[in-house]
C-alpha positions in Angstrom: 31.6 -20.5 -124.3 32.6 -18.8 -121.1 35.7 -16.7 -120.8 37.4 -16.2 -117.4 40.4 -14.1 -116.4 43.2 -15.5 -114.4 45.0 -13.0 -112.2 48.7 -13.8 -111.6 50.4 -12.8 -108.4 53.9 -11.4 -108.5 55.5 -14.7 -107.3 53.9 -16.6 -110.2 54.9 -14.0 -112.7 58.5 -14.3 -111.5 58.5 -18.1 -111.8 56.8 -18.6 -115.1 56.6 -16.6 -118.3 53.3 -15.8 -119.8 54.1 -18.1 -122.7 54.7 -21.0 -120.4 51.4 -20.3 -118.5 49.4 -20.0 -121.7 50.9 -23.2 -123.0 49.9 -25.0 -119.8 46.3 -23.5 -119.7 45.8 -24.7 -123.3 47.1 -28.2 -122.5 45.2 -31.4 -121.8 46.8 -31.6 -118.4 45.0 -28.3 -117.4 41.7 -29.6 -118.8 42.1 -32.8 -116.8 42.7 -30.9 -113.6 39.6 -28.7 -114.2 37.5 -31.8 -115.1 38.7 -33.6 -111.9 37.8 -30.6 -109.8 34.4 -30.3 -111.4 33.7 -34.1 -110.8 34.8 -33.8 -107.2 32.5 -30.8 -106.7 29.6 -32.7 -108.4 30.2 -35.8 -106.2 30.5 -34.0 -102.9 28.3 -30.9 -103.6 31.1 -28.8 -102.1 33.9 -26.6 -103.4 37.3 -27.1 -101.8 40.3 -24.9 -101.4 43.0 -25.3 -104.0 45.4 -26.6 -101.3 43.2 -29.5 -100.3 42.4 -30.3 -103.9 46.1 -30.2 -104.7 46.8 -32.7 -101.9 44.1 -35.0 -103.3 45.7 -34.9 -106.7 49.3 -35.2 -105.4 50.4 -32.1 -107.2 
């Protein structure tokens, strides 16, 4: 199992509590977003910026 660190910028820290973020990261919604990104990367062979990926997902 791989462990990654997520660095929060100040704006994110002001909008969300660490408890809210932890709850989201451990949710199925977050897993779905990561899976969708990985499938998109596999299909195209390219990584995309979060902004263009976000537009594709309608987030």
